[in-house]
DSSP file (Angstrom, degrees, kcal/mol; ACC not computed):
  #  RESIDUE AA STRUCTURE BP1 BP2  ACC     N-H-->O    O-->H-N    N-H-->O    O-->H-N    TCO  KAPPA ALPHA  PHI   PSI    X-CA   Y-CA   Z-CA
    1    1 A M              0   0    0      0, 0.0     3,-0.1     0, 0.0     0, 0.0   0.000 360.0 360.0 360.0 135.3 -102.9    8.3  -21.6
    2    2 A P        -     0   0    0      0, 0.0     2,-0.2     0, 0.0     0, 0.0  -0.279 360.0 -97.8 -70.3 155.8 -100.9    5.1  -21.8
    3    3 A E        -     0   0    0      1,-0.1     2,-0.5     2,-0.0     0, 0.0  -0.498  36.4-125.1 -71.5 137.8  -99.6    3.5  -18.7
    4    4 A V        +     0   0    0     -2,-0.2     3,-0.2     1,-0.1    -1,-0.1  -0.717  32.7 170.9 -87.5 126.6  -96.0    4.3  -18.0
    5    5 A K        +     0   0    0     -2,-0.5     3,-0.2     1,-0.1    -1,-0.1   0.093  60.1  78.6-122.3  24.3  -93.8    1.2  -17.6
    6    6 A A    >   +     0   0    0      1,-0.1     3,-1.8     2,-0.1     4,-0.5  -0.199  42.0 133.3-126.2  42.0  -90.4    2.7  -17.6
    7    7 A Y  T >>  +     0   0    0      1,-0.3     3,-1.2    -3,-0.2     4,-1.2   0.776  64.1  74.3 -63.4 -24.7  -90.1    4.1  -14.1
    8    8 A Y  H 3> S+     0   0    0      1,-0.3     4,-2.5     2,-0.2    -1,-0.3   0.790  84.3  67.3 -59.3 -25.3  -86.7    2.6  -13.8
    9    9 A L  H <> S+     0   0    0     -3,-1.8     4,-2.6     1,-0.2    -1,-0.3   0.856  97.5  52.1 -63.5 -32.7  -85.5    5.4  -16.1
   10   10 A F  H <> S+     0   0    0     -3,-1.2     4,-2.3    -4,-0.5    -1,-0.2   0.890 107.7  51.7 -65.8 -40.3  -86.2    7.9  -13.4
   11   11 A E  H  X S+     0   0    0     -4,-1.2     4,-2.3     2,-0.2    -2,-0.2   0.930 111.1  47.9 -59.7 -47.1  -84.1    5.8  -11.0
   12   12 A F  H  X S+     0   0    0     -4,-2.5     4,-2.6     2,-0.2    -2,-0.2   0.920 110.1  52.4 -58.9 -46.2  -81.3    5.8  -13.6
   13   13 A L  H  X>S+     0   0    0     -4,-2.6     5,-2.2     1,-0.2     4,-1.6   0.925 110.1  47.7 -56.5 -47.0  -81.7    9.6  -14.0
   14   14 A I  H  <5S+     0   0    0     -4,-2.3    -1,-0.2     1,-0.2    -2,-0.2   0.906 112.4  50.1 -62.2 -42.2  -81.4   10.1  -10.3
   15   15 A E  H  <5S+     0   0    0     -4,-2.3    -1,-0.2     1,-0.2    -2,-0.2   0.883 108.3  52.3 -63.0 -38.9  -78.3    7.9  -10.1
   16   16 A L  H  <5S-     0   0    0     -4,-2.6    -1,-0.2    -5,-0.2    -2,-0.2   0.809 123.3-105.8 -66.3 -29.9  -76.7    9.7  -13.0
   17   17 A G  T  <5 -     0   0    0     -4,-1.6     2,-3.0    -5,-0.2    -3,-0.2   0.492  33.4-111.3 113.5   7.7  -77.3   13.1  -11.1
   18   18 A V  S   <S+     0   0    0     -5,-2.2    11,-0.5    -6,-0.2     2,-0.3  -0.109  92.4  10.5  64.6 -42.4  -80.1   14.5  -13.1
   19   19 A F  E    S-A   28   0A   0     -2,-3.0     2,-0.4     9,-0.2    10,-0.0  -0.926  72.8-124.3-150.6 173.9  -77.9   17.3  -14.6
   20   20 A Q  E     -A   27   0A   0      7,-2.9     7,-3.2    -2,-0.3     2,-0.5  -0.955  19.6-121.2-125.9 147.6  -74.2   18.3  -14.7
   21   21 A E  E     -A   26   0A   0     -2,-0.4     2,-0.4     5,-0.2     5,-0.2  -0.747  27.6-179.2 -85.8 130.6  -72.4   21.4  -13.7
   22   22 A T  E >   -A   25   0A   0      3,-2.8     3,-1.2    -2,-0.5     2,-0.7  -0.841  59.2 -58.9-130.9  96.7  -70.6   23.1  -16.5
   23   23 A G  T 3  S-     0   0    0     -2,-0.4    -2,-0.0     1,-0.2     3,-0.0  -0.589 120.5  -8.6  72.0-111.5  -68.8   26.1  -15.4
   24   24 A M  T 3  S+     0   0    0     -2,-0.7     2,-0.3    -3,-0.1    -1,-0.2   0.362 127.5  44.8-103.4   6.9  -71.2   28.6  -13.9
   25   25 A A  E <  S-A   22   0A   0     -3,-1.2    -3,-2.8    -5,-0.0     2,-0.3  -0.938  81.5-100.2-145.0 164.4  -74.5   26.9  -14.8
   26   26 A A  E     -A   21   0A   0     -2,-0.3    -5,-0.2    -5,-0.2    -2,-0.0  -0.668  37.8-171.1 -85.4 143.1  -76.3   23.6  -14.8
   27   27 A S  E     -A   20   0A   0     -7,-3.2    -7,-2.9    -2,-0.3     3,-0.1  -0.911  30.9 -93.4-130.1 157.0  -76.5   21.7  -18.1
   28   28 A P  E     -A   19   0A   0      0, 0.0    -9,-0.2     0, 0.0    30,-0.1  -0.311  60.8 -81.8 -61.9 157.6  -78.4   18.6  -19.1
   29   29 A L        -     0   0    0    -11,-0.5     2,-0.1    24,-0.2    29,-0.1  -0.351  51.7-125.8 -59.8 139.6  -76.5   15.4  -18.9
   30   30 A S     >  -     0   0    0      1,-0.1     4,-2.2    -3,-0.1     5,-0.2  -0.461  17.3-112.6 -86.4 160.4  -74.2   14.9  -21.9
   31   31 A W  H  > S+     0   0    0      1,-0.2     4,-2.5     2,-0.2     5,-0.2   0.887 119.9  54.1 -54.1 -40.7  -74.2   11.8  -24.1
   32   32 A Q  H  > S+     0   0    0      2,-0.2     4,-2.8     1,-0.2    -1,-0.2   0.878 105.3  51.5 -64.2 -40.1  -70.7   11.1  -22.7
   33   33 A E  H  > S+     0   0    0      2,-0.2     4,-2.2     1,-0.2    -1,-0.2   0.908 112.2  46.0 -63.3 -42.6  -71.8   11.2  -19.1
   34   34 A I  H  X S+     0   0    0     -4,-2.2     4,-2.4     2,-0.2    -2,-0.2   0.923 114.0  49.1 -66.1 -43.3  -74.6    8.7  -19.9
   35   35 A L  H  X S+     0   0    0     -4,-2.5     4,-2.2     1,-0.2    -2,-0.2   0.934 112.1  48.0 -62.4 -47.1  -72.2    6.5  -21.8
   36   36 A A  H  X S+     0   0    0     -4,-2.8     4,-2.3     1,-0.2    -1,-0.2   0.888 110.6  51.2 -60.6 -40.4  -69.6    6.6  -19.1
   37   37 A W  H  X S+     0   0    0     -4,-2.2     4,-2.7     1,-0.2     5,-0.3   0.927 109.5  50.9 -62.6 -44.9  -72.3    5.8  -16.4
   38   38 A Q  H  X>S+     0   0    0     -4,-2.4     4,-2.3     1,-0.2     5,-1.6   0.926 110.5  49.0 -56.6 -47.6  -73.5    2.8  -18.5
   39   39 A A  H  <5S+     0   0    0     -4,-2.2    -1,-0.2     1,-0.2    -2,-0.2   0.894 114.1  45.4 -61.7 -42.1  -69.9    1.5  -18.8
   40   40 A Q  H  <5S+     0   0    0     -4,-2.3    -2,-0.2     1,-0.2    -1,-0.2   0.909 118.9  40.4 -67.0 -43.7  -69.3    1.8  -15.0
   41   41 A I  H  <5S-     0   0    0     -4,-2.7    -2,-0.2    -5,-0.2    -1,-0.2   0.753 106.2-123.2 -81.3 -26.3  -72.6    0.3  -13.9
   42   42 A G  T  <5 +     0   0    0     -4,-2.3     2,-0.4     1,-0.3    -3,-0.2   0.795  63.7 137.6  84.9  30.9  -72.5   -2.4  -16.5
   43   43 A V      < -     0   0    0     -5,-1.6     2,-0.6    -6,-0.2    -1,-0.3  -0.884  40.3-158.3-110.0 138.4  -75.9   -1.4  -18.0
   44   44 A S        -     0   0    0     -2,-0.4     2,-0.2    -3,-0.1    -9,-0.0  -0.909  16.1-163.0-119.2 102.9  -76.6   -1.3  -21.7
   45   45 A L        -     0   0    0     -2,-0.6     2,-0.1     1,-0.1    -7,-0.0  -0.484  19.0-116.3 -86.1 154.7  -79.5    0.9  -22.5
   46   46 A Q    >>  -     0   0    0     -2,-0.2     4,-2.0     1,-0.1     3,-0.7  -0.466  34.3-105.0 -82.0 162.9  -81.4    0.9  -25.7
   47   47 A A  H 3> S+     0   0    0      1,-0.3     4,-2.5     2,-0.2     5,-0.2   0.881 120.7  52.5 -58.6 -42.3  -81.3    4.1  -27.8
   48   48 A W  H 3> S+     0   0    0      1,-0.2     4,-1.7     2,-0.2    -1,-0.3   0.828 108.0  52.3 -65.2 -28.5  -84.9    5.1  -26.8
   49   49 A E  H <> S+     0   0    0     -3,-0.7     4,-2.4     2,-0.2    -1,-0.2   0.900 110.7  46.3 -73.2 -42.2  -84.0    4.8  -23.1
   50   50 A V  H  X S+     0   0    0     -4,-2.0     4,-2.4     1,-0.2    -2,-0.2   0.934 112.4  51.0 -64.2 -45.2  -80.9    7.0  -23.5
   51   51 A K  H  X S+     0   0    0     -4,-2.5     4,-2.3     1,-0.2    -1,-0.2   0.855 109.8  50.6 -60.1 -36.4  -83.0    9.5  -25.4
   52   52 A A  H  X S+     0   0    0     -4,-1.7     4,-2.6     2,-0.2    -1,-0.2   0.922 110.9  47.3 -67.2 -44.5  -85.6    9.5  -22.7
   53   53 A I  H  X S+     0   0    0     -4,-2.4     4,-2.2     1,-0.2    -2,-0.2   0.894 112.1  50.7 -64.9 -38.3  -83.0   10.1  -19.9
   54   54 A K  H  X S+     0   0    0     -4,-2.4     4,-2.6     2,-0.2    -1,-0.2   0.917 111.8  48.4 -63.9 -42.3  -81.5   12.9  -22.0
   55   55 A L  H  X S+     0   0    0     -4,-2.3     4,-2.6     2,-0.2     5,-0.2   0.915 110.7  50.2 -65.9 -41.8  -84.9   14.5  -22.5
   56   56 A L  H  X S+     0   0    0     -4,-2.6     4,-2.1     1,-0.2    -1,-0.2   0.912 111.9  47.6 -60.8 -41.7  -85.8   14.3  -18.8
   57   57 A S  H  X S+     0   0    0     -4,-2.2     4,-2.1     2,-0.2    -2,-0.2   0.917 112.0  50.4 -66.5 -42.0  -82.5   15.9  -17.9
   58   58 A R  H  X S+     0   0    0     -4,-2.6     4,-2.0     1,-0.2    -2,-0.2   0.904 111.3  48.4 -59.0 -43.4  -83.1   18.7  -20.4
   59   59 A E  H  X S+     0   0    0     -4,-2.6     4,-2.0     2,-0.2    -1,-0.2   0.847 109.4  52.6 -68.6 -34.9  -86.5   19.3  -19.1
   60   60 A Y  H  X S+     0   0    0     -4,-2.1     4,-1.9    -5,-0.2    -2,-0.2   0.921 110.1  47.5 -66.5 -42.1  -85.3   19.5  -15.5
   61   61 A V  H  X S+     0   0    0     -4,-2.1     4,-2.0     2,-0.2    -2,-0.2   0.886 111.1  52.4 -63.8 -40.9  -82.6   22.0  -16.4
   62   62 A A  H  X S+     0   0    0     -4,-2.0     4,-2.0     1,-0.2    -2,-0.2   0.866 109.0  49.9 -64.3 -35.9  -85.3   24.0  -18.3
   63   63 A Q  H  X S+     0   0    0     -4,-2.0     4,-2.3     2,-0.2    -1,-0.2   0.861 107.7  53.8 -67.6 -39.5  -87.5   24.0  -15.3
   64   64 A M  H  < S+     0   0    0     -4,-1.9     4,-0.4     2,-0.2    -2,-0.2   0.884 109.7  48.1 -60.7 -40.4  -84.6   25.1  -13.1
   65   65 A D  H >< S+     0   0    0     -4,-2.0     3,-1.2     1,-0.2     4,-0.3   0.907 111.4  49.3 -68.0 -43.1  -84.1   28.1  -15.5
   66   66 A L  H >< S+     0   0    0     -4,-2.0     3,-2.2     1,-0.2    -2,-0.2   0.891 102.6  63.5 -63.4 -37.0  -87.8   29.0  -15.4
   67   67 A A  T 3< S+     0   0    0     -4,-2.3    -1,-0.2     1,-0.3     5,-0.2   0.634  85.0  73.7 -65.1 -12.8  -87.8   28.8  -11.6
   68   68 A K  T <  S+     0   0    0     -3,-1.2    -1,-0.3    -4,-0.4    -2,-0.2   0.729  92.3  70.7 -70.9 -21.5  -85.3   31.7  -11.5
   69   69 A K  S X  S-     0   0    0     -3,-2.2     3,-0.9    -4,-0.3     2,-0.0  -0.486 103.2 -83.9 -89.6 165.1  -88.4   33.9  -12.5
   70   70 A A  T 3  S+     0   0    0      1,-0.2    -1,-0.1    -2,-0.2    -2,-0.1  -0.325 106.8  19.2 -70.2 151.1  -91.2   34.7  -10.2
   71   71 A N  T 3  S+     0   0    0      1,-0.2    -1,-0.2    -4,-0.1    -4,-0.1   0.597  91.9 113.5  68.1  15.8  -94.1   32.2   -9.9
   72   72 A Y    <   -     0   0    0     -3,-0.9    -1,-0.2    -5,-0.2     2,-0.2  -0.970  61.3-134.9-113.5 126.6  -92.3   29.1  -11.2
   73   73 A P        -     0   0    0      0, 0.0    -6,-0.1     0, 0.0    -5,-0.1  -0.510  23.7-108.4 -78.1 149.1  -91.6   26.3   -8.7
   74   74 A M    >   -     0   0    0     -2,-0.2     3,-1.7    -7,-0.1   -10,-0.1  -0.495  28.3-118.8 -67.3 146.0  -88.3   24.6   -8.6
   75   75 A P  T 3  S+     0   0    0      0, 0.0    -1,-0.1     0, 0.0   -14,-0.0   0.766 115.1  43.2 -61.0 -24.8  -88.3   21.1  -10.0
   76   76 A Y  T 3  S+     0   0    0      2,-0.0    -2,-0.0   -12,-0.0   -12,-0.0   0.361  87.8 128.3-102.9   5.9  -87.3   19.7   -6.6
   77   77 A G    <   -     0   0    0     -3,-1.7     2,-0.2     1,-0.1     0, 0.0  -0.184  64.2-104.2 -64.2 153.3  -89.6   21.8   -4.5
   78   78 A L        -     0   0    0      1,-0.0     2,-0.5     0, 0.0    -1,-0.1  -0.517  28.2-130.6 -75.5 142.0  -91.9   20.4   -1.9
   79   79 A V        -     0   0    0     -2,-0.2     2,-0.4     2,-0.0    -1,-0.0  -0.852  18.1-138.9 -95.8 128.3  -95.5   20.1   -2.7
   80   80 A K        -     0   0    0     -2,-0.5     2,-0.3     2,-0.0     0, 0.0  -0.721  22.4-169.5 -89.6 134.7  -97.8   21.5    0.0
   81   81 A H        -     0   0    0     -2,-0.4     2,-0.8     4,-0.0     3,-0.1  -0.898  31.3-109.4-123.2 150.8 -100.9   19.5    0.8
   82   82 A D     >  -     0   0    0     -2,-0.3     4,-2.3     1,-0.2     5,-0.2  -0.720  29.3-151.3 -75.7 112.7 -104.0   20.2    2.8
   83   83 A K  H  > S+     0   0    0     -2,-0.8     4,-2.3     1,-0.2    -1,-0.2   0.825  92.9  52.5 -61.7 -33.8 -103.5   17.9    5.7
   84   84 A I  H  > S+     0   0    0      2,-0.2     4,-2.4     1,-0.2    -1,-0.2   0.933 111.1  47.3 -67.2 -45.2 -107.2   17.5    6.3
   85   85 A E  H  > S+     0   0    0      2,-0.2     4,-2.4     1,-0.2    -2,-0.2   0.888 112.2  49.9 -61.9 -39.3 -107.8   16.5    2.7
   86   86 A V  H  X S+     0   0    0     -4,-2.3     4,-2.4     2,-0.2    -2,-0.2   0.922 110.1  50.8 -67.8 -42.7 -104.9   14.1    2.7
   87   87 A A  H  X S+     0   0    0     -4,-2.3     4,-2.6     2,-0.2    -2,-0.2   0.923 110.6  49.1 -56.1 -47.7 -106.3   12.5    5.9
   88   88 A K  H  X S+     0   0    0     -4,-2.4     4,-2.4     1,-0.2    -2,-0.2   0.944 111.4  50.1 -56.2 -49.9 -109.8   12.1    4.3
   89   89 A H  H  X S+     0   0    0     -4,-2.4     4,-1.9     1,-0.2    -2,-0.2   0.897 110.5  47.9 -61.1 -42.8 -108.2   10.6    1.3
   90   90 A I  H  X S+     0   0    0     -4,-2.4     4,-2.9     2,-0.2    -1,-0.2   0.927 111.2  52.2 -62.7 -45.5 -106.1    8.0    3.3
   91   91 A K  H  X S+     0   0    0     -4,-2.6     4,-2.1     1,-0.2    -2,-0.2   0.922 109.1  49.6 -54.6 -46.5 -109.2    7.1    5.3
   92   92 A N  H  X S+     0   0    0     -4,-2.4     4,-1.3     2,-0.2    -1,-0.2   0.852 110.9  49.7 -62.3 -38.0 -111.2    6.5    2.2
   93   93 A I  H  < S+     0   0    0     -4,-1.9     3,-0.4     2,-0.2    -2,-0.2   0.947 111.8  48.2 -64.2 -51.2 -108.4    4.3    0.8
   94   94 A L  H  < S+     0   0    0     -4,-2.9    -2,-0.2     1,-0.2    -1,-0.2   0.823 111.7  48.9 -63.5 -32.4 -108.2    2.3    4.0
   95   95 A R  H  <        0   0    0     -4,-2.1    -1,-0.2    -5,-0.2    -2,-0.2   0.803 360.0 360.0 -71.4 -30.1 -112.0    1.8    4.1
   96   96 A G     <        0   0    0     -4,-1.3    -1,-0.2    -3,-0.4    -2,-0.1   0.049 360.0 360.0 -40.6 360.0 -111.9    0.7    0.5
C-alpha cells in the first residue's frame, strides 16, 4: 500500500465538521459547505482534495448509519486495548 501523504485532509475534514445536519439526519458535507469553508479560511484546494474530503465525509455518514444496527462500531467510538499488550509494545519501542 502506498504511503499516505495527505493527512492534512483529515485535519480539514475535522475543521469542516465531518458531516452536516439536514433536518432529521446527518448528511455528508455538501459541495457548498466545502466551498464556503475554503472561502472563509482562505484555502484553495485542488479538485482531488475536495473529492477526497467529500468521500471521507460520505464514508463517515455511511458508518454512522451502519452503526445503528447491532455489531457495528460508531466511527468515533473508543478502541479498547489490552493494557498489558500495550505496555509490552511501548517497552519494546523504548528499548529499540
